[in-house]
N, C-alpha and C positions, 0 to 999 in steps of 0.2 A: 712906265705906265702900261698896264695890260688889261684886257677884257676877257673874263672867263665865263663861259656858259656851263651851267651845272645841271645835270639830269635830276629826275624826280627824287626829292628828299624824303617826302612822306613822314615827317616827324623824326627822322633819324639824326638827331642833333649831335650825338657824339661823332658819328662818321662825318657829318658836315663840318664840325669844327676841326677835325683831324685833316680833312681835305683843305680847308683854308690855311692851316698851318703848313701843310706840304707845299701849297702854292706860294707861301709867304705873302699872303694877301695883305695889301696895304690900303686901308679904307680911304686914305687921303689922296691916293693916286690911281688905284686900280678900280675896276668896275666889275660887278657880277651880273650876269643874266641868269635868272632862275626860270626853268622851263615848265613850271606849274607842278601841281600836287606837292605843294610845300608841306602839307600837314596830312594827318590821319594815318592810322594803322601802326606807326612807330610810337615809341613811348615819350618822345620829346616835342610834340606838336606845339605846346605853349612856348617852349624855349626857342624853337625855330621862328615862330611868329614874332616873339619879342625881339629876337636878333634882327629880323628883317625890318621891323618897325623902327628900331633904333638906328639902323644903317640905311634907311630908305633913300638917302641922298646918293648912295653908292651902288644902288641896285636897280635893275629892271626886272619886272615880274610879269608873267602871264598866268592866267588862271587855268587850273586843271579841273578835271571832273571831281576829284576829292575836295578841292577847295570850294567848288560850287555846292557840293553835297553838304559840306560843313555849314555853309551859310543857310541852307534849307533847314538843317537840324537845329541850329541855334535859334532860329525863328519859329520853331515848332511846326514847320511845314512838312517835315518828313521825320519818321522815326529813325533813330540811330540804328545802324547795323550792329550785330553782336561783336564784330571785330573793330568797330570804330573806337578811336581813342581821343575823343573830343571833350569829354566832360570836364577834365581839369582846366582846359582853356575856357570853356563856357562859364565855369565857376570862378575863374580868376578875377580879381578886382579890376584888372585892365582888359578883361575879355571883350567888353563892348567896344572899346577903342580899337583893339586889334582886329576884330571882325569887321568893323566899319572901314578900317584901312584896307582890309582884304577885298571888301566889296567894291572898292574904288580902283581896283587894278584892272588892266585891259586883258583882252583875249589874244591879242597879237601885238608884237612889237616889230617895227620895220626901221632899220637904220643902215643906210648905205646899201650894200649888196646883201645884207643879212636880214632874214625874217625868222622870228621866234614865235612858235605856236605850240601848244601842248601836244595835240594829237596830229593834226594834218590839215591840208587844204583840198577841197574837192577839185577834180581835174578841170572843171569848167571855169574855175575862178582864177583870174589874174591876181597878182599881189595887191594891186590897187583896189580891185573889187572886194577882195577878202577883207582888207582893212576897213572898207566902208561898211561891210556887213558886220564886222566886229564892233564897230562904233554903235550900231543899232542895239547890240546886246549890252554894251557898256552903258549906254544911255538908260536902258531898262533897269539895270542893276543900281544905277545911281539916282533914279527917279524917286519921288516921294512914295509911289506905290510899288516899290521894288518887290514887295512880298508877292504881288501877283505874278511877276515873272518867275520867281523861285518856286511858287506853287504849281506852275504849269510847264516847267522845263523838262520834267521826267517823261520818258516814253521813247519808243523806237521809230515812230512814224510822225510825219513823212520821212522816208529813208532815202529820198533823192531830191536834189535841188531843182526848183522851178522858180524862175524870176517872179512869177505871179503869185507865189505864196504870200500870205498875209497873216497878221496876228500871231497867235501862239504857235501855229504850225511853222511859220517862217522863223521865228526866234528859236524854236526847238531844233529845227534842221541846221541852222547856223551853229548853234551851241554844240550839238552832237558832232558835227564835222570837226570843229576846232578842239573839242575836249574829249571825244570818245572814239573817233574813227581809227581803225587800224587797216581795214581792207574795204575794197569797193569793186564794182565791176568797171569795165571800160567806160561805161556811161555814167559812172558815179553813184550807182546804187549801193548804199552802205549796209553792212551786216555787223551787228554789235555783239553777238554771242562769242565769236571766235577771239581767243586770247593766246593762241599757241605759236608754234614756230613756222617758219616759211614753208617747209616741206609739207605741212599739214593744212595749208589754206584750202578751203572748199573749192571745188571746181567752179569755174566761172568768175572767181574773185582773184584779186591780186593786191599786194601792198598798195596803199593809196598813192605812194610816190612812184610806182611803176605804171600807172595808168597812161595809156598812149595819149599824146597831144595834151599832156597836162600843161595848163597855161602858166604855171609858176616855175617851170623848169629852169629858167635863167637865173633865178635867185638862189642864194645859199640858205637853205632852210634848216633851222635847228629845232628839234622836236624831242619828245619823250613818250611817255604813256605806255609803251609796248615793251615790257620787261623781257618777254620771251624772245624778242628780236635781238636784244643785247646791243652792244655798241656796233653801230652800222654807219659807215661812211662810204656812201655810194654816189659818185658824181657830186651833185650839189646838196646831198642830204646828209645831215649829221644827227643821227638818232642816239640819244644819250641816256636813256633809261636802262641801266645795267643791274636792276633788281637789288639794290642795296637792302631794301626792306626784307627781302627773301634770302639774305645771306650772300648776295653778290657783291658788287662794288658800287661806290658812288664815283661818278665820272665828271671831270671838267675838261672842257675844250677851250684852248686859248685861241681867240678869234684872229689874233695877229699872226700866229705861227702855225695854227692848226695842230699844235702839240696836245696830246692827251695825257692827263694826270688822273690817277685813280687811287682810292683807298679802299681797303676791305671793309665789309660790314662790321659793326661793333655789336656784340651780343647784348649790351645794355639797351640798345635801341629796339631790340626785338622782343623784349620781355612781354609786351602786350599782345604778341601774336597768339598766345594760348588763351586769351580772354574770349 
């Protein structure tokens, strides 16, 4: 029995199945942790979602920014981007079932010493606090009026946590930290435009996981979202987005051994990049 955490799939179904084959994944005994951004931009979003739905007893999933964006698009709360590859899933006969399942997935998964989140945790947040904040978003996504959350989640402000935040500002800040953040200041002020490499981080900012006195330092954190960062295992951080969509690799981490397994991108997954 093994547990494998896999970085951002983003609809790269051929690479995903190749990685499962290389891992010799056994759905009866092994478990998969999927770090968010399951879908969008790759050509196999429908196939990825169907696989996850069919194997939901063997997987743990957290939502990424692309997954949340897909939910907004499918409910006509946001226009699709020109590079989105969601229409086939939206039009599929089981599309409603798949998107409903996706909407019921969490923003954070905590198990023993491991924490899985798509982007990161603000330095002020302990793991227990972060899990509580994530539950606020999960409740909003699963409520009867979930459309209201999806309609108001977009925006870059507030860009810093304050325990006194309320309403949409509070939900947006929590969601942005867990699904969009790459860098912040020592005080946790987030900046969302930067997507580059470590040496190019703007002055005054740092990778979220390097913030001093970060309250989640004791936990093993598994994350993705930052493809330019690449595979990064620094202390208790395991960053697994290795840019499969952009011709890189799809990466798996075995939680029991910390062994890394990778497969190269498959050109069939990237056909939609030119759309």
